Biopython code that builds the backbone (N, CA, C, O; Angstrom):
import numpy as np
from Bio.PDB.StructureBuilder import StructureBuilder

atoms = [
    (1, "UNK", "N", (23.926, 37.637, -65.181)),
    (1, "UNK", "CA", (23.075, 38.242, -66.081)),
    (1, "UNK", "C", (23.753, 38.128, -67.323)),
    (1, "UNK", "O", (24.978, 38.106, -67.208)),
    (2, "UNK", "N", (23.355, 38.058, -68.353)),
    (2, "UNK", "CA", (23.670, 38.434, -70.031)),
    (2, "UNK", "C", (24.133, 39.681, -69.980)),
    (2, "UNK", "O", (25.307, 39.996, -70.169)),
    (3, "UNK", "N", (22.983, 40.623, -69.656)),
    (3, "UNK", "CA", (23.127, 42.037, -69.913)),
    (3, "UNK", "C", (22.766, 42.701, -68.434)),
    (3, "UNK", "O", (22.207, 42.113, -67.508)),
    (4, "UNK", "N", (23.189, 43.960, -68.447)),
    (4, "UNK", "CA", (23.475, 44.840, -67.292)),
    (4, "UNK", "C", (21.840, 44.903, -66.806)),
    (4, "UNK", "O", (21.492, 44.732, -65.637)),
    (5, "UNK", "N", (21.078, 45.132, -67.728)),
    (5, "UNK", "CA", (19.299, 45.461, -67.076)),
    (5, "UNK", "C", (18.726, 44.506, -68.262)),
    (5, "UNK", "O", (18.955, 44.606, -69.467)),
    (6, "UNK", "N", (17.875, 43.505, -67.550)),
    (6, "UNK", "CA", (16.932, 42.760, -68.079)),
    (6, "UNK", "C", (15.428, 43.657, -68.157)),
    (6, "UNK", "O", (14.885, 44.073, -67.134)),
    (7, "UNK", "N", (15.010, 43.818, -69.183)),
    (7, "UNK", "CA", (13.348, 44.709, -69.529)),
    (7, "UNK", "C", (12.596, 43.733, -69.884)),
    (7, "UNK", "O", (12.992, 42.862, -70.658)),
    (8, "UNK", "N", (11.276, 43.755, -69.305)),
    (8, "UNK", "CA", (10.546, 42.980, -69.800)),
    (8, "UNK", "C", (8.733, 44.141, -69.645)),
    (8, "UNK", "O", (8.664, 45.322, -69.308)),
    (9, "UNK", "N", (8.022, 43.567, -69.885)),
    (9, "UNK", "CA", (6.356, 44.087, -69.594)),
    (9, "UNK", "C", (5.461, 43.063, -68.886)),
    (9, "UNK", "O", (4.947, 41.982, -69.173)),
    (10, "UNK", "N", (5.511, 44.008, -67.682)),
    (10, "UNK", "CA", (4.433, 42.811, -66.595)),
    (10, "UNK", "C", (2.872, 43.010, -66.833)),
    (10, "UNK", "O", (2.157, 42.718, -65.874)),
    (11, "UNK", "N", (2.376, 43.380, -67.761)),
    (11, "UNK", "CA", (1.080, 43.613, -68.119)),
    (11, "UNK", "C", (0.935, 42.466, -68.865)),
    (11, "UNK", "O", (-0.275, 42.321, -69.036)),
    (12, "UNK", "N", (1.654, 41.417, -69.493)),
    (12, "UNK", "CA", (1.211, 40.126, -69.724)),
    (12, "UNK", "C", (0.753, 39.015, -68.939)),
    (12, "UNK", "O", (0.261, 37.940, -69.283)),
    (13, "UNK", "N", (1.102, 39.658, -67.448)),
    (13, "UNK", "CA", (1.040, 38.543, -66.095)),
    (13, "UNK", "C", (-0.424, 39.050, -65.649)),
    (13, "UNK", "O", (-0.878, 40.127, -66.034)),
    (14, "UNK", "N", (-1.066, 38.227, -64.859)),
    (14, "UNK", "CA", (-2.443, 39.000, -63.977)),
    (14, "UNK", "C", (-1.739, 39.667, -62.929)),
    (14, "UNK", "O", (-2.349, 40.630, -62.465)),
    (15, "UNK", "N", (-0.882, 39.477, -62.545)),
    (15, "UNK", "CA", (-0.310, 40.023, -61.116)),
    (15, "UNK", "C", (1.159, 40.847, -61.251)),
    (15, "UNK", "O", (2.122, 40.112, -61.474)),
    (16, "UNK", "N", (1.362, 41.910, -61.170)),
    (16, "UNK", "CA", (2.745, 42.401, -61.477)),
    (16, "UNK", "C", (3.843, 41.507, -60.656)),
    (16, "UNK", "O", (4.990, 41.239, -61.014)),
    (17, "UNK", "N", (3.265, 41.176, -59.625)),
    (17, "UNK", "CA", (4.238, 40.668, -58.362)),
    (17, "UNK", "C", (4.746, 38.925, -59.177)),
    (17, "UNK", "O", (5.838, 38.387, -58.995)),
    (18, "UNK", "N", (3.736, 38.424, -59.948)),
    (18, "UNK", "CA", (3.927, 37.405, -60.388)),
    (18, "UNK", "C", (5.320, 37.447, -61.812)),
    (18, "UNK", "O", (6.156, 36.612, -62.157)),
    (19, "UNK", "N", (5.037, 38.633, -62.230)),
    (19, "UNK", "CA", (5.904, 39.089, -63.501)),
    (19, "UNK", "C", (6.835, 39.015, -62.788)),
    (19, "UNK", "O", (7.441, 37.980, -63.068)),
    (20, "UNK", "N", (7.603, 39.881, -61.501)),
    (20, "UNK", "CA", (8.670, 40.194, -61.127)),
    (20, "UNK", "C", (9.167, 38.825, -61.083)),
    (20, "UNK", "O", (10.160, 38.649, -61.788)),
    (21, "UNK", "N", (8.745, 37.815, -60.447)),
    (21, "UNK", "CA", (9.841, 36.617, -59.884)),
    (21, "UNK", "C", (9.962, 36.210, -61.167)),
    (21, "UNK", "O", (11.069, 35.716, -61.380)),
    (22, "UNK", "N", (9.210, 36.232, -62.140)),
    (22, "UNK", "CA", (9.449, 35.421, -63.754)),
    (22, "UNK", "C", (10.369, 36.178, -64.257)),
    (22, "UNK", "O", (11.194, 35.601, -64.965)),
    (23, "UNK", "N", (10.486, 37.352, -64.101)),
    (23, "UNK", "CA", (11.745, 38.323, -65.047)),
    (23, "UNK", "C", (12.976, 38.066, -64.309)),
    (23, "UNK", "O", (14.029, 37.789, -64.882)),
    (24, "UNK", "N", (12.809, 38.188, -62.582)),
    (24, "UNK", "CA", (14.002, 37.787, -62.228)),
    (24, "UNK", "C", (14.874, 36.614, -62.316)),
    (24, "UNK", "O", (16.105, 36.620, -62.316)),
    (25, "UNK", "N", (14.001, 35.498, -62.399)),
    (25, "UNK", "CA", (14.558, 34.103, -62.596)),
    (25, "UNK", "C", (15.444, 34.172, -64.021)),
    (25, "UNK", "O", (16.590, 33.804, -64.281)),
    (26, "UNK", "N", (14.384, 34.816, -64.834)),
    (26, "UNK", "CA", (15.016, 34.635, -66.341)),
    (26, "UNK", "C", (16.209, 35.421, -66.289)),
    (26, "UNK", "O", (17.174, 34.888, -66.839)),
    (27, "UNK", "N", (16.409, 36.566, -65.769)),
    (27, "UNK", "CA", (17.083, 37.448, -65.924)),
    (27, "UNK", "C", (18.748, 36.729, -65.284)),
    (27, "UNK", "O", (19.886, 36.796, -65.748)),
    (28, "UNK", "N", (18.359, 36.273, -64.425)),
    (28, "UNK", "CA", (19.726, 35.533, -63.542)),
    (28, "UNK", "C", (19.816, 34.067, -63.728)),
    (28, "UNK", "O", (20.739, 33.390, -63.274)),
    (29, "UNK", "N", (18.860, 33.620, -64.388)),
    (29, "UNK", "CA", (19.091, 31.969, -64.988)),
    (29, "UNK", "C", (18.817, 30.790, -63.996)),
    (29, "UNK", "O", (19.552, 29.805, -63.919)),
    (30, "UNK", "N", (17.673, 30.987, -63.232)),
    (30, "UNK", "CA", (17.301, 30.175, -62.418)),
    (30, "UNK", "C", (15.715, 29.558, -62.476)),
    (30, "UNK", "O", (14.840, 30.190, -63.068)),
    (31, "UNK", "N", (15.508, 28.617, -61.988)),
    (31, "UNK", "CA", (13.867, 28.441, -61.888)),
    (31, "UNK", "C", (13.183, 29.405, -60.835)),
    (31, "UNK", "O", (13.668, 29.579, -59.717)),
    (32, "UNK", "N", (12.068, 29.996, -61.252)),
    (32, "UNK", "CA", (11.442, 30.801, -60.478)),
    (32, "UNK", "C", (11.107, 30.121, -58.583)),
    (32, "UNK", "O", (10.742, 30.761, -57.598)),
    (33, "UNK", "N", (11.342, 29.033, -58.686)),
    (33, "UNK", "CA", (11.100, 28.374, -57.477)),
    (33, "UNK", "C", (12.480, 28.229, -56.857)),
    (33, "UNK", "O", (12.601, 27.713, -55.746)),
    (34, "UNK", "N", (13.219, 28.544, -57.349)),
    (34, "UNK", "CA", (14.491, 28.689, -56.540)),
    (34, "UNK", "C", (14.763, 30.016, -56.144)),
    (34, "UNK", "O", (15.840, 30.159, -55.566)),
    (35, "UNK", "N", (13.992, 31.138, -56.322)),
    (35, "UNK", "CA", (14.051, 32.547, -55.626)),
    (35, "UNK", "C", (13.744, 32.243, -54.261)),
    (35, "UNK", "O", (13.309, 31.165, -53.855)),
    (36, "UNK", "N", (14.013, 33.328, -53.534)),
    (36, "UNK", "CA", (13.434, 33.512, -52.275)),
    (36, "UNK", "C", (12.045, 33.892, -52.102)),
    (36, "UNK", "O", (11.717, 34.613, -53.044)),
    (37, "UNK", "N", (11.105, 33.706, -51.292)),
    (37, "UNK", "CA", (9.684, 34.235, -51.518)),
    (37, "UNK", "C", (9.689, 35.688, -51.524)),
    (37, "UNK", "O", (10.102, 36.318, -50.550)),
    (38, "UNK", "N", (9.267, 36.230, -52.538)),
    (38, "UNK", "CA", (9.011, 37.881, -52.842)),
    (38, "UNK", "C", (8.505, 38.470, -51.537)),
    (38, "UNK", "O", (9.021, 39.529, -51.178)),
    (39, "UNK", "N", (7.632, 37.962, -50.837)),
    (39, "UNK", "CA", (7.051, 38.937, -49.721)),
    (39, "UNK", "C", (7.996, 38.801, -48.527)),
    (39, "UNK", "O", (7.515, 39.172, -47.457)),
    (40, "UNK", "N", (9.272, 38.329, -48.508)),
    (40, "UNK", "CA", (10.529, 38.500, -47.630)),
    (40, "UNK", "C", (11.025, 40.046, -47.962)),
    (40, "UNK", "O", (11.613, 40.813, -47.199)),
    (41, "UNK", "N", (10.691, 40.228, -49.068)),
    (41, "UNK", "CA", (11.346, 41.776, -49.489)),
    (41, "UNK", "C", (10.304, 42.782, -50.016)),
    (41, "UNK", "O", (10.612, 43.964, -50.168)),
    (42, "UNK", "N", (9.325, 42.414, -50.236)),
    (42, "UNK", "CA", (8.241, 43.598, -50.626)),
    (42, "UNK", "C", (6.845, 43.052, -50.645)),
    (42, "UNK", "O", (6.551, 42.061, -51.314)),
    (43, "UNK", "N", (6.055, 43.657, -49.961)),
    (43, "UNK", "CA", (4.703, 43.191, -49.966)),
    (43, "UNK", "C", (4.266, 43.236, -51.360)),
    (43, "UNK", "O", (4.218, 44.295, -51.986)),
    (44, "UNK", "N", (3.826, 41.680, -52.039)),
    (44, "UNK", "CA", (3.223, 41.591, -53.148)),
    (44, "UNK", "C", (2.103, 41.806, -53.676)),
    (44, "UNK", "O", (1.889, 41.857, -54.887)),
    (45, "UNK", "N", (1.263, 41.955, -52.749)),
    (45, "UNK", "CA", (-0.125, 42.482, -52.824)),
    (45, "UNK", "C", (-0.357, 43.947, -52.939)),
    (45, "UNK", "O", (-1.221, 44.391, -53.694)),
    (46, "UNK", "N", (0.481, 44.784, -52.126)),
    (46, "UNK", "CA", (0.709, 46.098, -51.939)),
    (46, "UNK", "C", (0.889, 46.406, -53.626)),
    (46, "UNK", "O", (0.108, 46.947, -54.409)),
    (47, "UNK", "N", (2.335, 45.792, -53.853)),
    (47, "UNK", "CA", (2.719, 45.923, -55.526)),
    (47, "UNK", "C", (1.935, 45.549, -56.413)),
    (47, "UNK", "O", (2.034, 46.044, -57.536)),
    (48, "UNK", "N", (1.129, 44.750, -56.178)),
    (48, "UNK", "CA", (-0.033, 44.547, -57.341)),
    (48, "UNK", "C", (-1.009, 45.608, -57.374)),
    (48, "UNK", "O", (-1.318, 46.105, -58.457)),
    (49, "UNK", "N", (-1.689, 46.129, -55.946)),
    (49, "UNK", "CA", (-2.577, 47.046, -55.811)),
    (49, "UNK", "C", (-2.087, 48.611, -56.766)),
    (49, "UNK", "O", (-2.700, 49.214, -57.648)),
    (50, "UNK", "N", (-0.806, 48.869, -56.155)),
    (50, "UNK", "CA", (-0.517, 49.957, -56.555)),
    (50, "UNK", "C", (0.167, 50.275, -57.933)),
    (50, "UNK", "O", (0.392, 51.464, -58.161)),
    (51, "UNK", "N", (0.529, 49.328, -58.893)),
    (51, "UNK", "CA", (0.872, 49.276, -59.999)),
    (51, "UNK", "C", (-0.252, 48.893, -60.832)),
    (51, "UNK", "O", (-0.170, 49.346, -61.974)),
    (52, "UNK", "N", (-1.457, 48.066, -60.549)),
    (52, "UNK", "CA", (-2.461, 47.945, -61.384)),
    (52, "UNK", "C", (-3.701, 48.896, -61.589)),
    (52, "UNK", "O", (-4.458, 48.936, -62.558)),
    (53, "UNK", "N", (-3.725, 49.800, -60.211)),
    (53, "UNK", "CA", (-4.733, 50.571, -60.008)),
    (53, "UNK", "C", (-4.195, 52.058, -60.344)),
    (53, "UNK", "O", (-4.977, 53.002, -60.456)),
    (54, "UNK", "N", (-2.917, 52.181, -60.482)),
    (54, "UNK", "CA", (-2.474, 53.544, -60.889)),
    (54, "UNK", "C", (-2.097, 54.001, -62.127)),
    (54, "UNK", "O", (-1.293, 53.476, -62.897)),
    (55, "UNK", "N", (-2.953, 55.375, -62.323)),
    (55, "UNK", "CA", (-2.585, 55.708, -63.953)),
    (55, "UNK", "C", (-1.839, 57.183, -63.582)),
    (55, "UNK", "O", (-1.935, 58.137, -64.353)),
    (56, "UNK", "N", (-1.307, 57.235, -62.684)),
    (56, "UNK", "CA", (-0.337, 58.650, -62.413)),
    (56, "UNK", "C", (1.241, 58.215, -62.460)),
    (56, "UNK", "O", (2.055, 58.652, -61.646)),
    (57, "UNK", "N", (1.527, 57.431, -63.362)),
    (57, "UNK", "CA", (3.064, 57.139, -63.468)),
    (57, "UNK", "C", (3.772, 56.825, -62.506)),
    (57, "UNK", "O", (4.850, 57.411, -62.404)),
    (58, "UNK", "N", (3.412, 55.837, -61.523)),
    (58, "UNK", "CA", (3.767, 55.310, -60.426)),
    (58, "UNK", "C", (4.801, 54.560, -60.777)),
    (58, "UNK", "O", (4.574, 53.694, -61.622)),
    (59, "UNK", "N", (6.164, 54.684, -60.243)),
    (59, "UNK", "CA", (7.665, 53.601, -60.212)),
    (59, "UNK", "C", (7.814, 53.669, -59.194)),
    (59, "UNK", "O", (7.890, 54.649, -58.454)),
    (60, "UNK", "N", (7.909, 52.075, -58.915)),
    (60, "UNK", "CA", (8.839, 51.404, -57.612)),
    (60, "UNK", "C", (9.894, 50.744, -57.880)),
    (60, "UNK", "O", (10.294, 50.149, -58.881)),
    (61, "UNK", "N", (10.398, 50.972, -56.586)),
    (61, "UNK", "CA", (12.008, 50.241, -56.698)),
    (61, "UNK", "C", (12.451, 49.407, -55.438)),
    (61, "UNK", "O", (12.027, 49.583, -54.296)),
    (62, "UNK", "N", (13.200, 48.647, -55.763)),
    (62, "UNK", "CA", (13.395, 47.720, -54.539)),
    (62, "UNK", "C", (14.313, 46.428, -54.703)),
    (62, "UNK", "O", (14.074, 45.708, -55.673)),
    (63, "UNK", "N", (15.339, 46.077, -53.837)),
    (63, "UNK", "CA", (16.203, 44.993, -54.111)),
    (63, "UNK", "C", (15.445, 43.848, -53.674)),
    (63, "UNK", "O", (14.642, 43.910, -52.744)),
    (64, "UNK", "N", (15.692, 42.797, -54.338)),
    (64, "UNK", "CA", (14.905, 41.563, -54.605)),
    (64, "UNK", "C", (16.120, 40.250, -54.907)),
    (64, "UNK", "O", (16.567, 40.063, -56.038)),
    (65, "UNK", "N", (16.528, 39.444, -53.749)),
    (65, "UNK", "CA", (17.825, 38.595, -54.118)),
    (65, "UNK", "C", (18.964, 39.506, -54.225)),
    (65, "UNK", "O", (19.362, 40.351, -53.423)),
    (66, "UNK", "N", (19.428, 39.152, -55.424)),
    (66, "UNK", "CA", (20.661, 39.643, -55.993)),
    (66, "UNK", "C", (20.403, 40.462, -57.062)),
    (66, "UNK", "O", (21.270, 40.432, -57.936)),
    (67, "UNK", "N", (19.203, 41.388, -57.304)),
    (67, "UNK", "CA", (19.008, 42.360, -58.340)),
    (67, "UNK", "C", (18.347, 43.566, -57.816)),
    (67, "UNK", "O", (18.034, 43.675, -56.630)),
    (68, "UNK", "N", (18.151, 44.403, -58.637)),
    (68, "UNK", "CA", (17.446, 45.692, -58.050)),
    (68, "UNK", "C", (16.058, 45.746, -59.173)),
    (68, "UNK", "O", (16.239, 45.594, -60.381)),
    (69, "UNK", "N", (14.722, 45.975, -58.600)),
    (69, "UNK", "CA", (13.828, 45.374, -59.632)),
    (69, "UNK", "C", (13.261, 47.232, -59.627)),
    (69, "UNK", "O", (13.218, 47.945, -58.624)),
    (70, "UNK", "N", (12.957, 47.566, -60.788)),
    (70, "UNK", "CA", (11.981, 48.879, -60.982)),
    (70, "UNK", "C", (10.996, 48.559, -61.790)),
    (70, "UNK", "O", (11.213, 47.937, -62.830)),
    (71, "UNK", "N", (9.829, 48.928, -61.432)),
    (71, "UNK", "CA", (8.644, 48.472, -62.061)),
    (71, "UNK", "C", (7.762, 49.904, -61.878)),
    (71, "UNK", "O", (7.775, 50.651, -60.900)),
    (72, "UNK", "N", (6.975, 50.049, -63.157)),
    (72, "UNK", "CA", (5.977, 51.330, -63.412)),
    (72, "UNK", "C", (4.540, 50.981, -63.685)),
    (72, "UNK", "O", (4.184, 49.866, -64.066)),
    (73, "UNK", "N", (4.102, 51.534, -63.567)),
    (73, "UNK", "CA", (2.525, 51.299, -63.717)),
    (73, "UNK", "C", (2.030, 51.484, -65.093)),
    (73, "UNK", "O", (0.846, 51.334, -65.395)),
    (74, "UNK", "N", (3.162, 51.885, -66.102)),
    (74, "UNK", "CA", (3.057, 51.685, -67.584)),
    (74, "UNK", "C", (3.100, 50.301, -68.044)),
    (74, "UNK", "O", (2.626, 49.993, -69.137)),
    (75, "UNK", "N", (3.726, 49.325, -67.147)),
    (75, "UNK", "CA", (3.843, 47.935, -67.598)),
    (75, "UNK", "C", (5.430, 47.953, -67.721)),
    (75, "UNK", "O", (5.855, 46.897, -68.189)),
    (76, "UNK", "N", (6.158, 48.650, -67.497)),
    (76, "UNK", "CA", (7.856, 48.635, -67.661)),
    (76, "UNK", "C", (8.186, 47.856, -66.431)),
    (76, "UNK", "O", (7.737, 48.052, -65.302)),
    (77, "UNK", "N", (9.156, 46.818, -66.867)),
    (77, "UNK", "CA", (9.743, 46.208, -65.652)),
    (77, "UNK", "C", (11.442, 45.675, -65.846)),
    (77, "UNK", "O", (11.927, 44.817, -66.584)),
    (78, "UNK", "N", (12.081, 46.623, -64.806)),
    (78, "UNK", "CA", (13.591, 46.255, -65.536)),
    (78, "UNK", "C", (14.141, 45.582, -64.247)),
    (78, "UNK", "O", (13.692, 45.888, -63.143)),
    (79, "UNK", "N", (15.341, 44.455, -64.449)),
    (79, "UNK", "CA", (16.114, 43.966, -63.480)),
    (79, "UNK", "C", (17.276, 44.183, -63.600)),
    (79, "UNK", "O", (17.833, 43.950, -64.673)),
    (80, "UNK", "N", (17.842, 44.608, -62.697)),
    (80, "UNK", "CA", (19.503, 45.048, -62.922)),
    (80, "UNK", "C", (19.914, 44.336, -61.747)),
    (80, "UNK", "O", (19.308, 44.271, -60.677)),
    (81, "UNK", "N", (21.412, 43.614, -62.172)),
    (81, "UNK", "CA", (22.274, 43.028, -60.787)),
    (81, "UNK", "C", (22.831, 43.790, -60.178)),
    (81, "UNK", "O", (23.310, 44.744, -60.791)),
    (82, "UNK", "N", (23.015, 43.701, -58.693)),
    (82, "UNK", "CA", (23.464, 44.145, -57.677)),
    (82, "UNK", "C", (24.903, 44.382, -57.763)),
    (82, "UNK", "O", (25.565, 45.345, -57.378)),
    (83, "UNK", "N", (25.316, 43.083, -58.466)),
    (83, "UNK", "CA", (26.770, 42.753, -58.266)),
    (83, "UNK", "C", (27.508, 43.413, -59.606)),
    (83, "UNK", "O", (28.726, 43.316, -59.751)),
]
sb = StructureBuilder()
sb.init_structure("model")
sb.init_model(0)
sb.init_chain("A")
sb.init_seg("    ")
for serial, (resi, resn, name, xyz) in enumerate(atoms, 1):
    if name == "N":
        sb.init_residue(resn, " ", resi, " ")
    sb.init_atom(name, np.array(xyz, "f"), 0.0, 1.0, " ", f" {name:<3s}", serial, name[0])
structure = sb.get_structure()
């Protein structure tokens, strides 16, 4: 990763789970299809539902491959290296 935290907005995507995969790939410099399947780390459908349908300021955090992902219902998506 070039910077400690990669920050983007997931609202540009139809599904927050898609935004997570794209953001992680960009942050660590690989193609999205080179990453492990997101559902091996977190339930992508549940993530989408939780973030898209919540107006209560929900924030989730989980490890995915070599990074920590933090996503919030306001659209913020941060990717931070575990290394």
